[in-house]
N, C-alpha and C positions, 0 to 999 in steps of 0.2 A: 319810479321806485329805485332805479340804479343811482340817481342823484341823491335820493334820501339815504341810501345805504352808505355812500361815500362820505356825505356830510356828517351823518350820525357817527360813523366809525371813527373819524378823526376827533369827534366831539369828546370821546372818553379821554383821549390824550390831552387835549387842550384844557379840559376841566380839571383833570388830575394835576396838571402843571400849575394851574392858577390856585388850586386849593392847597398846594404845598409851597407856594411862594407868596403868601401874604393874605389871601382871601379866607374869610371864615365861611363855612358851608352855607348858612342861611343868608348871610350878607351877600354872597355871590349870586345865589339864585334869585333873591328878592330884587336886587338891582337889575338883573337881566329881565325879569318878568315885568317890572314897572316900565322899562323902556319898550319891551315888546308889546305890552298892552297899549301904550301910547301910539305906537306905529300902526298896529292893527285897527285901532279906533279911528285914527285919521284916515286910513285907506277906506275903511267901511263907510264912514260918513261922507267922504268925497264921492264914492261911487253910488251910494244908496240913500243918503240924506237921513238915515234913521238906523237905530239899533234896536228897535222895538220888536218884541216877540210876544206870542200869546202867553198868558199867565200859566196855562196848563203845561206849557213846555218847560217850565222851570224845574219840573221833576227830573228832566234829563240834564239841564244846564248845571244845576247846583252840584249833583254828584260828580259830574265831569270836572268841574272846577276844583272842588274840595279834594277829591281822591286823585284825579289826574294831574293836578298841579301842586296843591299844598302837601298832601301826604307823600305823593311821588317825589317831589323835590327834596323834602326832608330826608326821606330814606335814601334817595339816590346820592345826594351830595355828602351826607354823613357817611354813607357806605363807601363812597369813593375816596373819602379822606382816610378810611381805615384799611383799605386794601388797594391792590394795584389796579391800574386801568385795564390791563390785559385780563385780569380775573373778572372784573365787572363786565367787560365786553363778552366774555365767554358765558357768564351767567345769563345775560340777556338773550342767549340762544334758546331759552325756554319760553320766550314770548309767544310763539305760535301755539304751543301746547296750552298755555293759560287762556289764550283767546278762544281756542276751540272748545275748551271746557266751559267757558262762560256762555258761548253760543248754545251749547248743549243744555246748560242749566236753564236758559231762557226759552228752550224748546224751539230755537230757530234752526237747529241743525241736529241730525242724528249722527252719533259717533259709532264707528264699527268697533268690534272687539280688538282689531289690530291697532286702532288709535289709542285704546286704553293701555294696551301693551307698550305702545310708544311713549305714553305718559310715564309709565314706570321706568322705562329705559332712560328717558330724559332726566328724571330726578336721580337716577343712578349716576348719570354723568355729572350732575351737580355735586353729588357726594364725592366723586373722585376729585373734582376740582377743589373741594373743601379740604379733603385729606392731604392734598398736595401743598397746603399752605400752613401758616401758623395756627395752632389749635386754640389760641386765646380768644375768648369771647370779645375782649376789648380790642382785638386786632383783626387779622384777616377773616376769621370765622364770623365775627360780628359784622364785618363789612359784607360778607357773602349773604348772611341772613337778611340784612337791610336791603341788599340789592334784589333778593328774591321778592321782598315786599314791594320794591319799586316796579319790578316786572309785573306783578299782579295788579297793582293800581293802574299801570299804563294800559294793561289789557282791558280793565274795566272802563277806562277813559275811551279807548278806541271803540268799544262796543256801544257805550252810552251815547256817543255823539251821532251814531247812525240815524236815529229818528229825526234829529235836528237837521241833518244834511238833506233829508227828503223834503223839507219845507223852506229852508233858508239858504242863502248863498254861503260860500266858503268864507267870504270876508266877514259877514255878520257873525257866523258861528265862531270863527277864530277870535274876533274881538270880544264877544260876550263871555266865552269860556275862559279866556285869558284874564279878563277883568274879575270874573267870579272867583278865580283862584288867587289872583294877585293881592287883592285886598286883605284876606286873612293871612296870606303868607307874609306880607309886610308887617302886619301886627305882631306875628310870632317872632319875626326877625329883628324887632326894635332893639333888643339888648345888644345884638351884634352890629346893627347899623349905627348906633351911637357910641360904639367903642372907639378906642384911640389907635387902632391898627392901620388906619388909612395910609399913613406915611410909610408903612412897612410893605405895602403892595408893590412888587417889582414891575417895571415897565412892560416886560413881556407877559406878565400875569394880567395886566390891563388889556394887552392884545388878545389874551385868551378869552376875556370877557367880551371883547368885540367880536371874536369869532363865534362865541356861543350865542350872541344876539343875532348875528347874521344867520347862523344855523337854525336857531329857534324860529325866527320869522319865516325863513325859506321852507324849512321842512314841515312846519305846522300847516302852512298853506298846501304844500304838495301832499302831505299825509291825508288831509281832509279830502282832497281831490281823489286820491287813490282809494280811500274808503268808500267814497261816493260811487266810483266807477267799478271797483272790484268787490266791495264788501270787506268788512273787518277781518274775517277769517282768512279770506284769500289774499288780502293785501299783506297780512303779517307773514305769509309764507315767503315773500320776497325778502323779508328781513333776515332770512336764514343766513345770508352771506355776512351780515353785519358783525356777529361775534368774532368771526375769524379775521375779517379785515381790520376790525378794531384792535384785536390782539396784536396783529402784525404792526400796526401803527405804533402801539405802545412799546413793543419790543425794539423797534428800530429807532424811534425818536427819544423815548425816555430811558432806553437801555434796560428795560425790565426783563426779567427772565421767567420762563415757564418750566416748571418741573415735569418729570415724566408722567406723574399722576394727573397733572393739569392737562397735559397734551392728550392723555388717554381719555380724560373726561370730556374734552372738546370733541374728540372723535365720536364718543358715545352719544353726546348731545346731537351732533350732526346726523348720526345714524337714526336716532329717534325721530328727528324731523323728517328725514327721507321716508321712514316707515309710515309716519302719519299722513304724509302728503302725496304718497305714490299715485293714487288714483285721482285725487282732487285736482292735481295740476292740469289734468286733461279735461276737466269739466268747465263748462261755461259759467261765468259769474252770474249769480242770481239777479233778477231785475231789481 
């Protein structure tokens, strides 16, 4: 989980740089996922000789691919092109709250009154982050709203792959979920893929794509392992460090700035997570 946090945290900075130096949002994500799907498929076939799953398990596979990859990538990349990497990193601090609410809705977990208070506090922190940015819907605020949607879809993704992980290997689930999401993502991205901006992509922006591919393959594998061993709700608690580390990367490398309201919002989000996870950190992960 520490490796995931570090890789993900720098991912905001590398993606933001690539999207502001030649890449279009859907063009960037579709190329990355096509290459990732090929890598996962080759690894899975080499190890298991098959990608077959029971037809009944498609009820988990399709939502994970469509929401966790297609919708998530559209919201994440477009949102990141509208606001700063530091802001996006801070908004992702709400991921544990979303994951906990989803497990409650599925009746996999009971939430205490303190956790509901933490939920309200968390979104108050998001409001502070939003107030500290440009109020334009087409600018920072629009990016923040899209990022919130990306957080929600990633939480759904993390919860929905749980049943698949109990029956199949990490390699097979990674390959199938990626394929399920990549096909429609590429179809949606066709207008940007056939555009004439390829020559405008800077060399370092290509390097950003390479890092994103490395990060995607590595962290997807590690994330599924973590979900399998810890459970989605517990695993997402480790991601609490990601928003702050990601914001630090963006401030140092991209020379982005954080206003006083954004810093206050980050602190409030952190306090909400601490409030929600105070007792759960000491519990054993469910079987």
